[in-house]
C-alpha positions in Angstrom: 40.2 43.1 46.0 37.5 41.9 43.9 34.5 39.2 44.1 31.5 37.8 43.2 29.0 36.7 45.0 25.0 36.2 44.2 22.0 38.6 46.3 19.0 39.8 46.4 18.7 43.7 45.1 16.1 45.8 47.2 15.5 49.2 45.2 17.6 51.6 42.7 18.1 55.1 44.8 19.7 58.0 42.0 20.9 60.6 43.8 23.5 63.9 42.7 26.2 64.4 45.2 25.5 67.9 46.8 29.8 68.8 46.4 30.0 68.2 42.1 26.1 68.1 41.1 27.4 64.9 39.9 25.0 62.4 39.2 25.0 58.6 40.8 23.2 55.5 41.4 23.4 53.7 45.2 22.2 50.3 44.9 20.6 48.1 48.3 21.0 45.0 48.6 19.9 41.8 50.8 22.2 39.5 53.0 21.6 35.9 52.9 20.1 36.6 57.3 18.7 39.2 55.8 20.4 42.7 57.2 20.9 45.1 54.4 23.9 47.0 52.8 24.2 49.6 50.4 26.8 50.0 47.9 27.1 52.7 45.5 27.4 51.2 41.4 31.1 52.2 39.0 30.7 54.7 37.1 31.0 53.7 33.4 28.8 50.6 34.4 25.3 49.4 33.0 22.2 48.5 34.8 20.9 45.4 33.1 17.5 46.1 30.8 15.2 44.7 32.8 16.6 44.7 36.1 13.5 45.0 38.9 13.4 45.1 42.1 13.0 42.1 44.2 15.4 40.6 40.9 18.9 37.6 41.8 21.6 39.2 41.0 25.4 38.0 39.8 27.1 41.2 41.6 30.9 41.5 41.5 31.6 43.7 44.2 35.0 46.6 44.0 36.1 46.6 47.9 37.7 50.0 48.6 40.6 50.8 51.2 41.9 54.0 52.5 44.9 54.5 54.4 44.6 50.4 55.2 41.5 50.4 55.9 37.8 49.3 53.9 35.8 52.8 53.3 33.0 50.9 50.8 32.0 49.0 48.7 31.6 49.8 44.8 29.2 47.6 42.5 31.8 47.0 39.0 29.2 44.9 37.6 25.3 42.9 37.7 23.5 40.3 35.8 19.7 39.5 36.6 20.9 35.7 37.9 
């Protein structure tokens, strides 16, 4: 399942997996109620040029499931609003 929404980007964190030693990116977003949440950037998804902290972004998320339960949210597209 995927959906698009507009959010405020709070930050981009680049990490390296301890298991696979591969790099990945975690994005922090702000909800309308002031809470925050994170989402991994999908493989092959490029961040827009000029993207900065506190930018309004239009983002497409993919809800991830495992054994019928929601396990995460992956960013599969992101554009500056």
